[in-house]
C-alpha atoms as one frame of an Amber mdcrd trajectory, in Angstrom:
protein
  -0.371  14.142  96.693  -2.207  10.854  97.223  -5.397  12.753  98.076  -5.059
  14.840  94.904  -4.671  11.648  92.858  -7.802  10.200  94.402  -9.640  13.440
  93.661  -8.592  13.333  90.022  -9.609   9.685  89.776 -13.055  10.417  91.199
 -13.448  13.430  88.907 -12.513  11.324  85.899 -15.002   8.629  86.936 -17.760
  11.228  87.316 -16.969  12.654  83.886 -17.064   9.169  82.336 -20.426   8.441
  83.976 -21.824  11.787  82.814 -20.550  11.071  79.302 -22.230   7.664  79.273
 -25.493   9.164  80.552 -25.349  11.911  77.928 -24.666   9.350  75.177 -27.600
   7.168  76.245 -29.912  10.179  76.617 -28.920  11.978  73.405 -27.524   9.089
  71.366 -29.627   9.722  68.240 -28.911  13.451  68.203 -25.175  12.927  68.733
 -25.094  10.284  65.994 -26.822  12.635  63.553 -24.489  15.488  64.506 -21.489
  13.248  63.858 -23.033  12.310  60.508 -23.344  15.989  59.553 -19.685  16.563
  60.386 -18.611  13.689  58.098 -21.349  14.028  55.466 -19.090  15.479  52.783
 -15.867  13.637  53.620 -14.084  12.222  50.591 -14.379   8.582  51.624 -18.088
   8.771  52.595 -19.776  11.374  50.398 -20.908   9.084  47.573 -22.474   6.510
  49.892 -23.934   9.206  52.150 -25.695  10.932  49.258 -27.509   7.684  48.416
 -28.415   6.822  52.006 -29.477   9.984  53.786 -32.218   8.071  55.621 -29.551
   6.221  57.592 -28.377   9.476  59.156 -31.328  11.844  59.515 -34.945  12.008
  60.568 -37.161  11.540  57.525 -40.724  11.912  56.292 -41.516   8.907  54.105
 -43.811   9.356  51.112 -45.062   6.835  48.581 -44.524   6.600  44.847 -48.296
   6.806  44.330 -51.147   4.364  43.782 -50.835   3.762  40.046 -48.389   1.844
  37.874 -44.888   3.074  37.166 -45.051   5.571  34.327 -42.976   4.575  31.290
 -39.837   6.280  30.065 -39.920   5.206  26.416 -36.537   4.100  25.125 -35.147
   5.974  22.127 -31.924   5.415  20.168 -28.870   5.398  22.407 -26.473   8.306
  22.005 -22.727   8.509  22.366 -21.670  11.153  24.844 -19.502  13.916  23.338
 -15.723  13.970  23.440 -14.492  14.987  26.859 -17.503  13.563  28.683 -15.500
  10.809  30.382 -13.076  13.327  31.841 -15.947  15.619  32.870 -17.671  12.711
  34.642 -14.458  11.972  36.532 -13.606  15.598  37.331 -17.093  16.459  38.555
 -17.671  13.165  40.422 -20.881  12.470  38.493 -22.823   9.562  39.979 -25.783
   9.421  37.577 -26.679  10.868  34.178 -29.951  10.574  32.271 -30.636  12.291
  28.949 -34.105  12.581  27.417 -35.143  14.031  24.080 -38.781  14.556  23.080
 -39.888  12.300  25.923 -37.580   9.418  24.993 -34.757   8.061  27.121 -31.576
   8.444  25.081 -28.846   7.837  27.657 -28.618   6.423  31.189 -25.435   5.715
  33.138 -24.267   5.381  36.754 -20.851   5.849  38.321 -18.723   5.565  41.474
 -20.390   2.331  42.523 -23.929   3.714  42.589 -26.928   2.035  40.983 -30.269
   2.949  39.347 -32.071   2.003  42.576 -30.251   4.598  44.700 -32.441   7.357
  46.084 -30.186  10.384  45.761 -30.282  13.606  47.734 -31.636  16.537  45.743
 -30.059  19.353  47.704 -31.420  22.584  46.203 -33.113  20.845  43.274 -35.848
  20.412  45.895 -36.512  24.152  45.682 -37.874  23.738  42.157 -40.135  20.895
  43.320 -41.509  23.234  45.995 -42.025  25.934  43.365 -44.155  23.498  41.382
 -46.191  22.652  44.486 -46.607  26.349  45.260 -48.039  26.852  41.771 -50.646
  24.174  42.438 -51.622  25.652  45.800 -51.822  29.150  44.282 -54.051  27.938
  41.434 -56.403  26.248  43.889 -56.942  29.535  45.738 -55.407  28.731  49.113
 -52.989  31.616  48.487 -54.539  34.757  47.055 -51.502  36.407  45.453 -47.725
  36.269  45.357 -47.857  39.954  46.292 -49.262  39.060  49.717 -46.898  39.506
  52.662 -45.498  36.225  53.941 -46.862  37.070  57.390 -50.418  36.788  56.063
 -49.906  33.003  56.054 -46.935  32.645  58.447 -47.880  34.939  61.316 -44.966
  33.737  63.456 -42.627  35.691  61.149 -44.017  39.038  62.328 -41.231  41.017
  63.949 -38.520  39.025  62.163 -36.401  39.978  59.172 -39.263  38.688  57.003
 -41.843  41.042  58.495 -42.286  43.171  55.347 -41.270  40.613  52.696 -43.807
  39.471  50.101 -44.168  35.953  48.790 -42.693  37.132  45.497 -39.636  38.446
  47.334 -38.832  35.033  48.795 -39.662  33.191  45.562 -37.075  35.386  43.833
 -34.475  35.230  46.631 -34.892  38.952  47.297 -35.888  38.945  50.963 -32.825
  41.035  51.900 -32.243  38.897  54.996 -28.768  38.555  56.508 -27.798  34.922
  55.960 -24.340  33.418  55.438 -24.538  30.512  52.965 -20.841  29.592  52.982
 -20.742  25.801  53.249 -17.019  25.898  54.092 -17.557  28.117  57.155 -18.415
  25.980  60.205 -20.219  28.919  61.854 -22.170  30.044  58.776 -25.953  30.231
  58.977 -26.354  27.404  56.474 -24.209  25.099  58.614 -25.987  26.165  61.798
 -29.195  25.191  59.997 -27.668  21.797  59.210 -27.057  21.258  62.905 -30.711
  22.145  63.585 -31.662  19.226  61.338 -29.071  16.937  62.927 -30.165  17.688
  66.486 -33.866  17.397  65.669 -34.757  20.909  66.754 -37.115  23.274  64.919
 -36.540  24.768  61.476 -39.426  27.154  62.077 -37.861  28.262  65.348 -34.507
  28.785  63.624 -36.192  30.931  60.965 -38.204  32.950  63.474 -34.962  33.905
  65.256 -33.560  35.648  62.149 -33.970  39.378  62.734 -31.190  41.055  60.723
 -31.410  42.276  57.138 -28.816  43.602  54.731 -31.347  45.329  52.479 -35.093
  46.001  52.288 -37.080  43.237  50.600 -37.060  43.415  46.812 -33.942  45.577
  46.533 -31.208  42.960  46.388 -31.036  39.447  44.963 -29.015  37.171  47.250
 -29.415  33.421  47.082 -30.287  32.306  50.614 -31.821  28.884  51.129 -33.821
  29.931  54.164 -36.113  31.915  51.819 -37.335  28.566  50.510 -38.182  27.404
  54.020 -40.332  30.523  54.325 -42.187  29.488  51.155 -42.849  26.184  52.894
 -44.142  28.021  55.965 -46.473  30.055  53.723 -47.847  26.918  52.045 -48.366
  25.177  55.382 -50.043  28.232  56.877 -52.332  28.654  53.876 -53.421  25.020
  53.710 -53.063  23.757  57.280 -51.228  20.722  55.884 -47.705  19.317  55.899
 -45.584  19.794  52.788 -44.919  16.049  52.530 -48.659  15.326  52.448 -49.335
  18.028  49.854 -46.380  16.918  47.720 -47.721  13.380  47.907 -51.233  14.296
  46.772 -50.516  17.028  44.241 -47.245  15.896  42.625 -46.254  12.340  43.494
 -49.573  10.508  43.125 -50.033  11.504  39.462 -46.400  10.946  38.492 -45.977
   7.171  38.751 -42.475   7.197  40.187 -40.462   3.998  40.528 -39.626   4.229
  44.223 -41.005   5.838  47.366 -39.406   9.280  47.869 -38.673  10.810  51.245
 -37.844  14.170  52.769 -35.254  14.809  55.447 -37.027  16.523  58.339 -36.429
  18.365  61.582 -37.597  17.042  64.929 -41.116  18.417  64.424 -41.936  16.538
  61.195 -41.294  19.659  59.145 -39.872  18.762  55.757 -36.465  20.139  54.830
 -38.006  21.652  51.713 -34.981  23.663  50.652 -32.823  20.620  50.000 -34.007
  17.380  51.586 -35.848  15.476  48.849 -34.552  12.023  47.899 -35.482  10.265
  44.628 -34.129   7.888  42.046 -32.468   9.692  39.154 -35.061   8.261  36.765
 -37.752   9.918  38.899 -35.942  13.254  38.758 -36.066  12.768  34.989 -39.803
  12.042  35.119 -40.418  15.254  37.034 -38.270  17.090  34.502 -40.201  15.662
  31.561 -43.487  16.696  33.201 -42.156  20.258  33.485 -40.970  20.091  29.868
 -44.538  19.128  28.883 -45.888  22.294  30.547 -47.049  20.425  33.640 -48.892
  17.690  31.753 -48.201  14.052  32.610 -50.051  11.028  31.271 -53.092  13.087
  30.381 -53.288  14.985  33.688 -52.361  18.624  34.299 -50.162  18.135  37.366
 -48.768  21.693  37.596 -50.480  24.699  35.992 -48.858  25.534  32.655 -49.102
  29.276  33.265 -47.229  28.937  36.559 -44.391  27.014  34.915 -44.256  29.595
  32.133 -43.663  32.478  34.543 -41.533  30.651  37.097 -38.921  29.260  34.685
 -37.872  32.574  33.106 -35.821  35.408  34.659 -38.172  37.583  36.673 -36.414
  38.773  39.806 -36.656  42.531  40.213 -32.982  43.386  40.774 -30.309  43.555
  38.081 -28.746  40.186  38.892 -32.074  38.421  39.309 -33.371  39.745  36.003
 -30.547  37.859  34.298 -30.668  34.430  35.872 -33.373  33.703  38.449 -37.099
  33.046  38.357 -39.340  31.500  41.013 -36.887  28.978  42.502 -35.460  28.106
  39.079 -32.078  29.095  37.583 -31.067  30.384  34.156 -27.500  30.642  32.835
 -26.024  34.189  32.816 -26.368  34.179  29.033 -29.086  31.581  28.519 -30.139
  30.086  25.254 -33.785  30.415  24.374 -35.812  28.001  26.478 -32.866  27.043
  28.721 -33.252  26.814  32.511 -32.448  24.362  35.295 -32.907  23.206  38.862
 -29.557  23.164  40.636 -28.233  21.696  43.869 -24.837  21.729  45.516 -22.301
  18.980  44.818 -23.534  18.478  41.256 -27.312  17.937  41.287 -29.165  19.206
  38.203 -32.297  18.941  36.136 -31.403  20.808  32.957 -33.902  21.901  30.293
 -33.619  23.066  26.724 -37.219  23.654  25.678 -36.300  24.582  22.116 -34.619
  21.228  21.534 -36.935  19.169  23.771 -34.080  17.994  26.007 -34.152  17.143
  29.712 -30.984  16.051  31.520 -31.048  14.741  35.093 -27.640  14.543  36.751
 -26.489  13.671  40.247 -23.042  14.007  41.694 -20.783  14.024  44.731 -18.552
  16.846  43.534 -16.527  18.165  46.475 -15.061  20.751  44.113 -18.415  22.184
  43.065 -17.401  25.676  44.221 -14.163  25.718  42.246 -14.028  28.468  39.603
 -15.522  27.154  36.386 -17.063  23.990  37.896 -20.666  25.037  37.333 -19.859
  26.531  33.923 -18.293  23.230  32.876 -21.501  21.413  33.804 -23.691  23.724
  31.739 -21.212  23.540  28.859 -21.360  19.730  28.906 -25.161  19.708  29.059
 -25.183  21.979  26.013 -22.759  19.732  24.150 -24.870  16.681  24.946 -27.948
  18.569  23.741 -26.239  19.582  20.510 -25.287  15.952  19.872 -28.949  15.010
  19.861 -29.790  17.241  16.902
């Protein structure tokens, strides 16, 4: 019995030593993995969403070489009845309302401040769409009808082998991909652990071989399609997305603060959801889009690209109603209404007819509850109507 006790003691000591060695060797990866597992916890989510650079690998960018571009102040508005309860229910952290290029409302909540650089989540997809339009106009990509493998050859033999660029822009790749954030073993959460452990997003994508439908036959929102757009842009230009975003979008914009991307361990930007900006800079980007890509006398994004990408264009029945090229429309949109949308309450909302841009950030753990998204669009519409 004494010998068995000694054996157990030695085994425990060995396990402790191995644990210490593993912690020292993989400390950063383990820390990031722990951060992913607590990223959306009730007591941490608000602070986490304003400090993603404390937890993940990042690609820093700069706000650009010029002065900060102005957001002219207009008359303050009173938010509509019910807005206070909506802000509480949807855990809104920031809200900016612009009308005809003037700042009409700005407010911050849950202890956050104007200086916070807030995670975009899937709002980043619309930023990438804008960058794609620039690259397309400059001729690096010949056509959206080209197969993705023309520019991302490593996708040959994968589920993307026969998909066109248009298919992935419209979320119609047909790939098998589980985007259930509440399922620990879903593909989207496996992808999150790729980011946490510093492994390769490209490698993760190249391992996807199953499809539920041929490309172009079914619209299913899968975030990995946006990563493929990033692979296409990188393959066409030979440049990193962060560097292209810096030169083509950020430098002309005159943001207030240096943005950054979350990245994998190979300095590949997490283009489908890893952009971090101040809310006022999300509003600046939105106002540039509202002005058909024009900002301070410079055509930042081609107007014709914005015109086609911000209207329903996907080929399938669902896509024809509410999805363009990485931009959303409401199921029954008003004329000129579209938006960039990210999980947990991130939005840039547009009403072209009324000249309104609304940038909103949130930490809404109930964002998937029935009616949550509809309540956000309804409030944006009520705010817009109050500006008339």
